[in-house]
PDBQT receptor file of N, H, CA, C and O in Angstrom, charges set to zero:
ATOM      1  N   MET A   1     108.980 103.350  86.063  1.00  0.00    +0.000 N 
ATOM      2  CA  MET A   1     109.967 105.471  85.895  1.00  0.00    +0.000 C 
ATOM      3  C   MET A   1     108.070 105.645  85.845  1.00  0.00    +0.000 C 
ATOM      4  O   MET A   1     107.678 106.297  86.813  1.00  0.00    +0.000 OA
ATOM      5  N   GLY A   2     107.223 105.297  85.146  1.00  0.00    +0.000 N 
ATOM      6  H   GLY A   2     107.542 104.767  84.360  1.00  0.00    +0.000 HD
ATOM      7  CA  GLY A   2     106.033 105.766  84.761  1.00  0.00    +0.000 C 
ATOM      8  C   GLY A   2     105.169 105.208  86.272  1.00  0.00    +0.000 C 
ATOM      9  O   GLY A   2     104.042 105.685  86.404  1.00  0.00    +0.000 OA
ATOM     10  N   LYS A   3     105.433 104.681  86.876  1.00  0.00    +0.000 N 
ATOM     11  H   LYS A   3     106.348 104.293  86.769  1.00  0.00    +0.000 HD
ATOM     12  CA  LYS A   3     104.956 104.213  87.862  1.00  0.00    +0.000 C 
ATOM     13  C   LYS A   3     105.240 105.787  88.768  1.00  0.00    +0.000 C 
ATOM     14  O   LYS A   3     104.375 106.632  89.002  1.00  0.00    +0.000 OA
ATOM     15  N   LEU A   4     106.372 105.833  89.072  1.00  0.00    +0.000 N 
ATOM     16  H   LEU A   4     107.075 105.147  88.882  1.00  0.00    +0.000 HD
ATOM     17  CA  LEU A   4     107.239 106.758  90.095  1.00  0.00    +0.000 C 
ATOM     18  C   LEU A   4     106.147 108.432  89.422  1.00  0.00    +0.000 C 
ATOM     19  O   LEU A   4     105.508 109.268  90.061  1.00  0.00    +0.000 OA
ATOM     20  N   ILE A   5     106.385 108.283  88.006  1.00  0.00    +0.000 N 
ATOM     21  H   ILE A   5     106.904 107.604  87.487  1.00  0.00    +0.000 HD
ATOM     22  CA  ILE A   5     105.822 109.734  87.923  1.00  0.00    +0.000 C 
ATOM     23  C   ILE A   5     104.290 109.744  87.996  1.00  0.00    +0.000 C 
ATOM     24  O   ILE A   5     103.760 110.855  87.979  1.00  0.00    +0.000 OA
ATOM     25  N   TYR A   6     103.626 108.823  88.062  1.00  0.00    +0.000 N 
ATOM     26  H   TYR A   6     104.056 107.921  88.076  1.00  0.00    +0.000 HD
ATOM     27  CA  TYR A   6     102.182 108.909  88.059  1.00  0.00    +0.000 C 
ATOM     28  C   TYR A   6     101.866 109.419  89.855  1.00  0.00    +0.000 C 
ATOM     29  O   TYR A   6     101.382 110.425  90.373  1.00  0.00    +0.000 OA
ATOM     30  N   ASP A   7     102.579 107.792  90.514  1.00  0.00    +0.000 N 
ATOM     31  H   ASP A   7     102.972 106.975  90.094  1.00  0.00    +0.000 HD
ATOM     32  CA  ASP A   7     102.578 108.005  91.898  1.00  0.00    +0.000 C 
ATOM     33  C   ASP A   7     102.462 109.876  92.665  1.00  0.00    +0.000 C 
ATOM     34  O   ASP A   7     101.649 110.276  93.498  1.00  0.00    +0.000 OA
ATOM     35  N   LYS A   8     103.568 110.642  91.999  1.00  0.00    +0.000 N 
ATOM     36  H   LYS A   8     104.228 110.317  91.321  1.00  0.00    +0.000 HD
ATOM     37  CA  LYS A   8     103.668 111.903  92.134  1.00  0.00    +0.000 C 
ATOM     38  C   LYS A   8     102.358 112.698  92.254  1.00  0.00    +0.000 C 
ATOM     39  O   LYS A   8     101.729 113.233  93.167  1.00  0.00    +0.000 OA
ATOM     40  N   ARG A   9     102.186 112.488  90.532  1.00  0.00    +0.000 N 
ATOM     41  H   ARG A   9     102.697 112.053  89.790  1.00  0.00    +0.000 HD
ATOM     42  CA  ARG A   9     100.758 113.568  89.761  1.00  0.00    +0.000 C 
ATOM     43  C   ARG A   9      99.581 113.675  90.980  1.00  0.00    +0.000 C 
ATOM     44  O   ARG A   9      99.113 114.685  91.506  1.00  0.00    +0.000 OA
ATOM     45  N   VAL A  10      99.191 111.802  91.302  1.00  0.00    +0.000 N 
ATOM     46  H   VAL A  10      99.571 110.981  90.875  1.00  0.00    +0.000 HD
ATOM     47  CA  VAL A  10      98.159 112.106  92.065  1.00  0.00    +0.000 C 
ATOM     48  C   VAL A  10      98.511 112.659  93.571  1.00  0.00    +0.000 C 
ATOM     49  O   VAL A  10      97.891 113.610  94.046  1.00  0.00    +0.000 OA
ATOM     50  N   GLY A  11      99.308 112.144  94.112  1.00  0.00    +0.000 N 
ATOM     51  H   GLY A  11      99.812 111.371  93.726  1.00  0.00    +0.000 HD
ATOM     52  CA  GLY A  11     100.139 113.752  95.543  1.00  0.00    +0.000 C 
ATOM     53  C   GLY A  11      99.708 114.405  95.729  1.00  0.00    +0.000 C 
ATOM     54  O   GLY A  11      99.205 114.653  96.824  1.00  0.00    +0.000 OA
ATOM     55  N   THR A  12      99.632 115.546  94.010  1.00  0.00    +0.000 N 
ATOM     56  H   THR A  12     100.041 115.345  93.120  1.00  0.00    +0.000 HD
ATOM     57  CA  THR A  12      99.732 116.660  94.519  1.00  0.00    +0.000 C 
ATOM     58  C   THR A  12      98.735 117.631  93.577  1.00  0.00    +0.000 C 
ATOM     59  O   THR A  12      98.576 118.769  94.019  1.00  0.00    +0.000 OA
ATOM     60  N   VAL A  13      97.965 117.255  92.169  1.00  0.00    +0.000 N 
ATOM     61  H   VAL A  13      98.094 116.330  91.810  1.00  0.00    +0.000 HD
ATOM     62  CA  VAL A  13      97.383 117.657  91.743  1.00  0.00    +0.000 C 
ATOM     63  C   VAL A  13      95.755 116.696  91.676  1.00  0.00    +0.000 C 
ATOM     64  O   VAL A  13      94.680 116.931  92.228  1.00  0.00    +0.000 OA
ATOM     65  N   GLU A  14      96.079 115.848  90.978  1.00  0.00    +0.000 N 
ATOM     66  H   GLU A  14      96.952 115.657  90.529  1.00  0.00    +0.000 HD
ATOM     67  CA  GLU A  14      94.318 115.535  91.041  1.00  0.00    +0.000 C 
ATOM     68  C   GLU A  14      94.046 115.385  91.516  1.00  0.00    +0.000 C 
ATOM     69  O   GLU A  14      92.986 114.943  91.074  1.00  0.00    +0.000 OA
ATOM     70  N   PRO A  15      93.992 115.259  93.124  1.00  0.00    +0.000 N 
ATOM     71  CA  PRO A  15      92.401 114.686  94.729  1.00  0.00    +0.000 C 
ATOM     72  C   PRO A  15      92.010 116.005  93.824  1.00  0.00    +0.000 C 
ATOM     73  O   PRO A  15      91.120 115.744  93.015  1.00  0.00    +0.000 OA
ATOM     74  N   VAL A  16      92.711 118.029  93.762  1.00  0.00    +0.000 N 
ATOM     75  H   VAL A  16      93.435 118.241  94.419  1.00  0.00    +0.000 HD
ATOM     76  CA  VAL A  16      91.577 118.374  93.811  1.00  0.00    +0.000 C 
ATOM     77  C   VAL A  16      91.209 118.465  92.283  1.00  0.00    +0.000 C 
ATOM     78  O   VAL A  16      90.121 117.919  92.467  1.00  0.00    +0.000 OA
ATOM     79  N   PHE A  17      91.211 118.642  91.269  1.00  0.00    +0.000 N 
ATOM     80  H   PHE A  17      92.094 119.085  91.119  1.00  0.00    +0.000 HD
ATOM     81  CA  PHE A  17      90.221 118.321  90.453  1.00  0.00    +0.000 C 
ATOM     82  C   PHE A  17      89.227 117.200  90.317  1.00  0.00    +0.000 C 
ATOM     83  O   PHE A  17      88.168 117.270  89.693  1.00  0.00    +0.000 OA
ATOM     84  N   GLY A  18      89.762 115.994  91.077  1.00  0.00    +0.000 N 
ATOM     85  H   GLY A  18      90.622 115.937  91.584  1.00  0.00    +0.000 HD
ATOM     86  CA  GLY A  18      89.164 115.226  91.906  1.00  0.00    +0.000 C 
ATOM     87  C   GLY A  18      87.737 115.806  92.615  1.00  0.00    +0.000 C 
ATOM     88  O   GLY A  18      86.594 115.489  92.287  1.00  0.00    +0.000 OA
ATOM     89  N   ASN A  19      88.068 116.578  93.494  1.00  0.00    +0.000 N 
ATOM     90  H   ASN A  19      88.997 116.835  93.761  1.00  0.00    +0.000 HD
ATOM     91  CA  ASN A  19      87.724 117.001  94.611  1.00  0.00    +0.000 C 
ATOM     92  C   ASN A  19      86.300 117.601  94.147  1.00  0.00    +0.000 C 
ATOM     93  O   ASN A  19      85.236 117.180  94.599  1.00  0.00    +0.000 OA
ATOM     94  N   HIS A  20      86.428 118.904  92.942  1.00  0.00    +0.000 N 
ATOM     95  H   HIS A  20      87.292 119.247  92.574  1.00  0.00    +0.000 HD
ATOM     96  CA  HIS A  20      85.886 120.259  92.057  1.00  0.00    +0.000 C 
ATOM     97  C   HIS A  20      84.504 118.957  91.275  1.00  0.00    +0.000 C 
ATOM     98  O   HIS A  20      83.288 119.142  91.227  1.00  0.00    +0.000 OA
ATOM     99  N   ARG A  21      85.100 118.027  90.897  1.00  0.00    +0.000 N 
ATOM    100  H   ARG A  21      86.087 117.876  90.937  1.00  0.00    +0.000 HD
ATOM    101  CA  ARG A  21      84.223 117.438  89.509  1.00  0.00    +0.000 C 
ATOM    102  C   ARG A  21      82.893 116.876  90.880  1.00  0.00    +0.000 C 
ATOM    103  O   ARG A  21      81.677 117.014  90.753  1.00  0.00    +0.000 OA
ATOM    104  N   ASN A  22      83.443 116.400  91.810  1.00  0.00    +0.000 N 
ATOM    105  H   ASN A  22      84.431 116.287  91.913  1.00  0.00    +0.000 HD
ATOM    106  CA  ASN A  22      82.421 115.723  92.899  1.00  0.00    +0.000 C 
ATOM    107  C   ASN A  22      81.792 116.707  93.559  1.00  0.00    +0.000 C 
ATOM    108  O   ASN A  22      81.117 116.378  94.534  1.00  0.00    +0.000 OA
ATOM    109  N   HIS A  23      81.858 117.844  93.253  1.00  0.00    +0.000 N 
ATOM    110  H   HIS A  23      82.407 118.111  92.460  1.00  0.00    +0.000 HD
ATOM    111  CA  HIS A  23      80.896 118.857  94.646  1.00  0.00    +0.000 C 
ATOM    112  C   HIS A  23      80.619 119.376  93.024  1.00  0.00    +0.000 C 
ATOM    113  O   HIS A  23      80.233 120.537  93.157  1.00  0.00    +0.000 OA
ATOM    114  N   GLY A  24      80.643 119.007  91.384  1.00  0.00    +0.000 N 
ATOM    115  H   GLY A  24      80.957 118.063  91.275  1.00  0.00    +0.000 HD
ATOM    116  CA  GLY A  24      80.017 119.974  90.833  1.00  0.00    +0.000 C 
ATOM    117  C   GLY A  24      79.857 120.548  90.155  1.00  0.00    +0.000 C 
ATOM    118  O   GLY A  24      78.955 120.927  89.408  1.00  0.00    +0.000 OA
ATOM    119  N   ARG A  25      82.158 120.883  90.659  1.00  0.00    +0.000 N 
ATOM    120  H   ARG A  25      82.891 120.575  91.266  1.00  0.00    +0.000 HD
ATOM    121  CA  ARG A  25      82.365 121.541  89.868  1.00  0.00    +0.000 C 
ATOM    122  C   ARG A  25      83.023 121.697  88.801  1.00  0.00    +0.000 C 
ATOM    123  O   ARG A  25      83.962 122.471  88.984  1.00  0.00    +0.000 OA
ATOM    124  N   ASP A  26      82.929 121.172  87.404  1.00  0.00    +0.000 N 
ATOM    125  H   ASP A  26      82.166 120.542  87.256  1.00  0.00    +0.000 HD
ATOM    126  CA  ASP A  26      83.668 120.236  86.427  1.00  0.00    +0.000 C 
ATOM    127  C   ASP A  26      83.382 121.253  84.911  1.00  0.00    +0.000 C 
ATOM    128  O   ASP A  26      84.073 121.265  83.893  1.00  0.00    +0.000 OA
ATOM    129  N   ARG A  27      82.020 122.117  85.234  1.00  0.00    +0.000 N 
ATOM    130  H   ARG A  27      81.458 122.108  86.061  1.00  0.00    +0.000 HD
ATOM    131  CA  ARG A  27      82.061 122.839  84.297  1.00  0.00    +0.000 C 
ATOM    132  C   ARG A  27      82.531 124.576  84.688  1.00  0.00    +0.000 C 
ATOM    133  O   ARG A  27      82.598 125.075  85.811  1.00  0.00    +0.000 OA
ATOM    134  N   PHE A  28      82.802 125.215  83.395  1.00  0.00    +0.000 N 
ATOM    135  H   PHE A  28      82.747 124.809  82.483  1.00  0.00    +0.000 HD
ATOM    136  CA  PHE A  28      83.009 126.959  83.643  1.00  0.00    +0.000 C 
ATOM    137  C   PHE A  28      81.608 126.893  83.549  1.00  0.00    +0.000 C 
ATOM    138  O   PHE A  28      81.008 125.829  83.694  1.00  0.00    +0.000 OA
ATOM    139  N   THR A  29      80.843 128.354  83.229  1.00  0.00    +0.000 N 
ATOM    140  H   THR A  29      81.331 129.219  83.111  1.00  0.00    +0.000 HD
ATOM    141  CA  THR A  29      79.649 129.081  83.445  1.00  0.00    +0.000 C 
ATOM    142  C   THR A  29      79.659 130.252  83.167  1.00  0.00    +0.000 C 
ATOM    143  O   THR A  29      78.781 131.112  83.241  1.00  0.00    +0.000 OA
ATOM    144  N   LEU A  30      80.989 130.285  82.741  1.00  0.00    +0.000 N 
ATOM    145  H   LEU A  30      81.702 129.586  82.681  1.00  0.00    +0.000 HD
ATOM    146  CA  LEU A  30      81.697 132.403  82.305  1.00  0.00    +0.000 C 
ATOM    147  C   LEU A  30      82.653 131.824  81.043  1.00  0.00    +0.000 C 
ATOM    148  O   LEU A  30      83.434 130.878  81.153  1.00  0.00    +0.000 OA
ATOM    149  N   ARG A  31      82.477 132.392  80.156  1.00  0.00    +0.000 N 
ATOM    150  H   ARG A  31      81.843 133.160  80.067  1.00  0.00    +0.000 HD
ATOM    151  CA  ARG A  31      82.915 133.116  78.882  1.00  0.00    +0.000 C 
ATOM    152  C   ARG A  31      84.279 133.692  78.998  1.00  0.00    +0.000 C 
ATOM    153  O   ARG A  31      84.675 134.417  79.911  1.00  0.00    +0.000 OA
ATOM    154  N   GLY A  32      85.161 133.156  77.639  1.00  0.00    +0.000 N 
ATOM    155  H   GLY A  32      84.839 132.567  76.898  1.00  0.00    +0.000 HD
ATOM    156  CA  GLY A  32      86.666 134.709  77.966  1.00  0.00    +0.000 C 
ATOM    157  C   GLY A  32      87.882 134.226  79.323  1.00  0.00    +0.000 C 
ATOM    158  O   GLY A  32      87.667 133.746  80.436  1.00  0.00    +0.000 OA
ATOM    159  N   GLN A  33      88.868 134.514  78.794  1.00  0.00    +0.000 N 
ATOM    160  H   GLN A  33      89.043 134.904  77.889  1.00  0.00    +0.000 HD
ATOM    161  CA  GLN A  33      90.309 133.865  79.919  1.00  0.00    +0.000 C 
ATOM    162  C   GLN A  33      89.967 134.808  81.168  1.00  0.00    +0.000 C 
ATOM    163  O   GLN A  33      90.054 134.309  82.290  1.00  0.00    +0.000 OA
ATOM    164  N   ASP A  34      89.648 135.919  81.053  1.00  0.00    +0.000 N 
ATOM    165  H   ASP A  34      89.578 136.324  80.142  1.00  0.00    +0.000 HD
ATOM    166  CA  ASP A  34      90.056 136.784  82.727  1.00  0.00    +0.000 C 
ATOM    167  C   ASP A  34      89.205 135.968  83.394  1.00  0.00    +0.000 C 
ATOM    168  O   ASP A  34      89.647 135.357  84.366  1.00  0.00    +0.000 OA
ATOM    169  N   LYS A  35      87.491 135.765  82.903  1.00  0.00    +0.000 N 
ATOM    170  H   LYS A  35      87.132 136.261  82.113  1.00  0.00    +0.000 HD
ATOM    171  CA  LYS A  35      86.241 135.482  83.972  1.00  0.00    +0.000 C 
ATOM    172  C   LYS A  35      86.246 133.756  84.303  1.00  0.00    +0.000 C 
ATOM    173  O   LYS A  35      86.183 133.199  85.399  1.00  0.00    +0.000 OA
ATOM    174  N   VAL A  36      86.335 133.225  83.084  1.00  0.00    +0.000 N 
ATOM    175  H   VAL A  36      86.387 133.677  82.194  1.00  0.00    +0.000 HD
ATOM    176  CA  VAL A  36      87.483 131.729  83.517  1.00  0.00    +0.000 C 
ATOM    177  C   VAL A  36      88.501 131.877  84.775  1.00  0.00    +0.000 C 
ATOM    178  O   VAL A  36      88.141 131.682  85.936  1.00  0.00    +0.000 OA
ATOM    179  N   ASN A  37      89.976 132.290  84.349  1.00  0.00    +0.000 N 
ATOM    180  H   ASN A  37      90.268 132.448  83.405  1.00  0.00    +0.000 HD
ATOM    181  CA  ASN A  37      90.323 132.799  85.676  1.00  0.00    +0.000 C 
ATOM    182  C   ASN A  37      89.980 133.057  87.272  1.00  0.00    +0.000 C 
ATOM    183  O   ASN A  37      90.420 132.498  88.277  1.00  0.00    +0.000 OA
ATOM    184  N   THR A  38      89.070 134.070  87.115  1.00  0.00    +0.000 N 
ATOM    185  H   THR A  38      88.712 134.523  86.299  1.00  0.00    +0.000 HD
ATOM    186  CA  THR A  38      88.619 134.362  88.326  1.00  0.00    +0.000 C 
ATOM    187  C   THR A  38      87.949 133.043  88.888  1.00  0.00    +0.000 C 
ATOM    188  O   THR A  38      88.485 132.351  89.753  1.00  0.00    +0.000 OA
ATOM    189  N   GLN A  39      86.380 132.685  88.149  1.00  0.00    +0.000 N 
ATOM    190  H   GLN A  39      85.944 133.247  87.446  1.00  0.00    +0.000 HD
ATOM    191  CA  GLN A  39      85.775 131.476  88.708  1.00  0.00    +0.000 C 
ATOM    192  C   GLN A  39      86.939 130.506  88.685  1.00  0.00    +0.000 C 
ATOM    193  O   GLN A  39      86.989 130.642  89.908  1.00  0.00    +0.000 OA
ATOM    194  N   TRP A  40      87.861 129.705  88.450  1.00  0.00    +0.000 N 
ATOM    195  H   TRP A  40      87.820 129.595  87.457  1.00  0.00    +0.000 HD
ATOM    196  CA  TRP A  40      88.830 128.564  89.295  1.00  0.00    +0.000 C 
ATOM    197  C   TRP A  40      89.479 128.831  90.197  1.00  0.00    +0.000 C 
ATOM    198  O   TRP A  40      90.064 127.951  90.829  1.00  0.00    +0.000 OA
ATOM    199  N   LEU A  41      89.595 130.720  90.656  1.00  0.00    +0.000 N 
ATOM    200  H   LEU A  41      89.120 131.434  90.143  1.00  0.00    +0.000 HD
ATOM    201  CA  LEU A  41      90.201 131.132  91.551  1.00  0.00    +0.000 C 
ATOM    202  C   LEU A  41      89.398 130.764  92.626  1.00  0.00    +0.000 C 
ATOM    203  O   LEU A  41      89.929 130.289  93.630  1.00  0.00    +0.000 OA
ATOM    204  N   LEU A  42      87.847 130.960  92.540  1.00  0.00    +0.000 N 
ATOM    205  H   LEU A  42      87.416 131.346  91.725  1.00  0.00    +0.000 HD
ATOM    206  CA  LEU A  42      87.333 131.567  93.733  1.00  0.00    +0.000 C 
ATOM    207  C   LEU A  42      87.086 129.306  93.456  1.00  0.00    +0.000 C 
ATOM    208  O   LEU A  42      87.371 128.490  94.332  1.00  0.00    +0.000 OA
ATOM    209  N   TYR A  43      86.649 129.027  92.357  1.00  0.00    +0.000 N 
ATOM    210  H   TYR A  43      86.417 129.690  91.645  1.00  0.00    +0.000 HD
ATOM    211  CA  TYR A  43      86.565 127.018  93.386  1.00  0.00    +0.000 C 
ATOM    212  C   TYR A  43      87.802 126.656  94.014  1.00  0.00    +0.000 C 
ATOM    213  O   TYR A  43      87.931 125.773  94.862  1.00  0.00    +0.000 OA
ATOM    214  N   SER A  44      88.955 127.596  93.419  1.00  0.00    +0.000 N 
ATOM    215  H   SER A  44      88.850 128.313  92.730  1.00  0.00    +0.000 HD
ATOM    216  CA  SER A  44      90.063 126.867  94.261  1.00  0.00    +0.000 C 
ATOM    217  C   SER A  44      90.102 128.001  95.979  1.00  0.00    +0.000 C 
ATOM    218  O   SER A  44      91.076 128.103  96.725  1.00  0.00    +0.000 OA
ATOM    219  N   ILE A  45      89.473 128.312  96.063  1.00  0.00    +0.000 N 
ATOM    220  H   ILE A  45      88.682 128.229  95.457  1.00  0.00    +0.000 HD
ATOM    221  CA  ILE A  45      88.837 129.093  97.284  1.00  0.00    +0.000 C 
ATOM    222  C   ILE A  45      88.479 128.698  98.130  1.00  0.00    +0.000 C 
ATOM    223  O   ILE A  45      88.836 128.819  99.302  1.00  0.00    +0.000 OA
ATOM    224  N   VAL A  46      87.184 127.788  97.354  1.00  0.00    +0.000 N 
ATOM    225  H   VAL A  46      86.894 127.689  96.402  1.00  0.00    +0.000 HD
ATOM    226  CA  VAL A  46      86.042 127.168  98.131  1.00  0.00    +0.000 C 
ATOM    227  C   VAL A  46      86.262 125.797  99.096  1.00  0.00    +0.000 C 
ATOM    228  O   VAL A  46      85.944 125.294 100.173  1.00  0.00    +0.000 OA
ATOM    229  N   HIS A  47      87.416 125.494  97.310  1.00  0.00    +0.000 N 
ATOM    230  H   HIS A  47      87.675 125.903  96.434  1.00  0.00    +0.000 HD
ATOM    231  CA  HIS A  47      88.359 124.006  97.856  1.00  0.00    +0.000 C 
ATOM    232  C   HIS A  47      89.092 124.347  99.260  1.00  0.00    +0.000 C 
ATOM    233  O   HIS A  47      88.695 124.101 100.399  1.00  0.00    +0.000 OA
ATOM    234  N   ASN A  48      90.178 124.932  98.874  1.00  0.00    +0.000 N 
ATOM    235  H   ASN A  48      90.500 125.132  97.949  1.00  0.00    +0.000 HD
ATOM    236  CA  ASN A  48      91.092 125.070 100.095  1.00  0.00    +0.000 C 
ATOM    237  C   ASN A  48      90.323 125.270 101.660  1.00  0.00    +0.000 C 
ATOM    238  O   ASN A  48      90.674 124.627 102.649  1.00  0.00    +0.000 OA
ATOM    239  N   MET A  49      89.133 126.365 101.656  1.00  0.00    +0.000 N 
ATOM    240  H   MET A  49      88.848 126.887 100.851  1.00  0.00    +0.000 HD
ATOM    241  CA  MET A  49      88.228 126.567 102.663  1.00  0.00    +0.000 C 
ATOM    242  C   MET A  49      87.322 125.543 103.616  1.00  0.00    +0.000 C 
ATOM    243  O   MET A  49      86.745 125.564 104.703  1.00  0.00    +0.000 OA
ATOM    244  N   GLY A  50      87.497 124.906 102.837  1.00  0.00    +0.000 N 
ATOM    245  H   GLY A  50      87.965 124.890 101.954  1.00  0.00    +0.000 HD
ATOM    246  CA  GLY A  50      86.348 123.225 102.932  1.00  0.00    +0.000 C 
ATOM    247  C   GLY A  50      88.017 122.445 103.674  1.00  0.00    +0.000 C 
ATOM    248  O   GLY A  50      87.925 122.083 104.847  1.00  0.00    +0.000 OA
ATOM    249  N   LYS A  51      89.186 122.271 103.079  1.00  0.00    +0.000 N 
ATOM    250  H   LYS A  51      89.261 122.565 102.126  1.00  0.00    +0.000 HD
ATOM    251  CA  LYS A  51      90.270 121.549 103.681  1.00  0.00    +0.000 C 
ATOM    252  C   LYS A  51      90.117 122.156 105.208  1.00  0.00    +0.000 C 
ATOM    253  O   LYS A  51      89.975 121.544 106.267  1.00  0.00    +0.000 OA
ATOM    254  N   ILE A  52      90.184 123.393 104.985  1.00  0.00    +0.000 N 
ATOM    255  H   ILE A  52      90.299 123.890 104.125  1.00  0.00    +0.000 HD
ATOM    256  CA  ILE A  52      90.207 124.323 106.444  1.00  0.00    +0.000 C 
ATOM    257  C   ILE A  52      89.129 123.902 107.736  1.00  0.00    +0.000 C 
ATOM    258  O   ILE A  52      89.265 123.948 108.959  1.00  0.00    +0.000 OA
ATOM    259  N   HIS A  53      87.960 123.456 106.817  1.00  0.00    +0.000 N 
ATOM    260  H   HIS A  53      87.849 123.418 105.824  1.00  0.00    +0.000 HD
ATOM    261  CA  HIS A  53      86.999 123.059 107.915  1.00  0.00    +0.000 C 
ATOM    262  C   HIS A  53      87.209 121.768 108.369  1.00  0.00    +0.000 C 
ATOM    263  O   HIS A  53      87.167 121.517 109.573  1.00  0.00    +0.000 OA
ATOM    264  N   CYS A  54      87.457 120.825 107.436  1.00  0.00    +0.000 N 
ATOM    265  H   CYS A  54      87.491 121.029 106.457  1.00  0.00    +0.000 HD
ATOM    266  CA  CYS A  54      87.260 119.124 108.423  1.00  0.00    +0.000 C 
ATOM    267  C   CYS A  54      88.679 119.224 108.811  1.00  0.00    +0.000 C 
ATOM    268  O   CYS A  54      88.921 118.710 109.902  1.00  0.00    +0.000 OA
ATOM    269  N   TYR A  55      89.983 119.919 108.004  1.00  0.00    +0.000 N 
ATOM    270  H   TYR A  55      89.786 120.337 107.117  1.00  0.00    +0.000 HD
ATOM    271  CA  TYR A  55      91.111 119.540 108.970  1.00  0.00    +0.000 C 
ATOM    272  C   TYR A  55      91.529 120.449 109.748  1.00  0.00    +0.000 C 
ATOM    273  O   TYR A  55      91.828 119.980 110.846  1.00  0.00    +0.000 OA
ATOM    274  N   GLY A  56      91.721 121.829 109.642  1.00  0.00    +0.000 N 
ATOM    275  H   GLY A  56      91.478 122.210 108.750  1.00  0.00    +0.000 HD
ATOM    276  CA  GLY A  56      91.633 123.255 110.424  1.00  0.00    +0.000 C 
ATOM    277  C   GLY A  56      93.055 123.126 109.867  1.00  0.00    +0.000 C 
ATOM    278  O   GLY A  56      93.543 122.238 109.168  1.00  0.00    +0.000 OA
ATOM    279  N   ASP A  57      93.753 124.596 110.517  1.00  0.00    +0.000 N 
ATOM    280  H   ASP A  57      93.357 125.318 111.085  1.00  0.00    +0.000 HD
ATOM    281  CA  ASP A  57      94.226 125.683 109.653  1.00  0.00    +0.000 C 
ATOM    282  C   ASP A  57      95.562 125.192 110.197  1.00  0.00    +0.000 C 
ATOM    283  O   ASP A  57      96.528 125.699 109.625  1.00  0.00    +0.000 OA
ATOM    284  N   GLY A  58      95.783 124.510 110.960  1.00  0.00    +0.000 N 
ATOM    285  H   GLY A  58      94.999 124.099 111.424  1.00  0.00    +0.000 HD
ATOM    286  CA  GLY A  58      97.451 123.863 111.531  1.00  0.00    +0.000 C 
ATOM    287  C   GLY A  58      98.238 124.825 112.707  1.00  0.00    +0.000 C 
ATOM    288  O   GLY A  58      99.288 124.632 113.320  1.00  0.00    +0.000 OA
ATOM    289  N   PHE A  59      97.397 125.784 112.739  1.00  0.00    +0.000 N 
ATOM    290  H   PHE A  59      96.543 125.941 112.242  1.00  0.00    +0.000 HD
ATOM    291  CA  PHE A  59      97.996 126.751 113.595  1.00  0.00    +0.000 C 
ATOM    292  C   PHE A  59      97.450 127.466 114.506  1.00  0.00    +0.000 C 
ATOM    293  O   PHE A  59      97.754 128.616 114.823  1.00  0.00    +0.000 OA
ATOM    294  N   THR A  60      96.138 126.389 115.208  1.00  0.00    +0.000 N 
ATOM    295  H   THR A  60      95.891 125.455 114.950  1.00  0.00    +0.000 HD
ATOM    296  CA  THR A  60      95.933 126.220 116.784  1.00  0.00    +0.000 C 
ATOM    297  C   THR A  60      96.564 125.392 117.531  1.00  0.00    +0.000 C 
ATOM    298  O   THR A  60      96.326 125.346 118.739  1.00  0.00    +0.000 OA
TER     299      THR A  60
């Protein structure tokens, strides 16, 4: 049962965190909830843009 749960976790969220760490985005440089949330959103935008760059947007 635990392996099934772990397999679902690996396939959904953890690769994003690993990608951020591999690119040096493993610490927040700002303080405060609003600023950290904004920085996380920017990290996520960069991650998604990298995926689009490598794999295309799927609409062409």
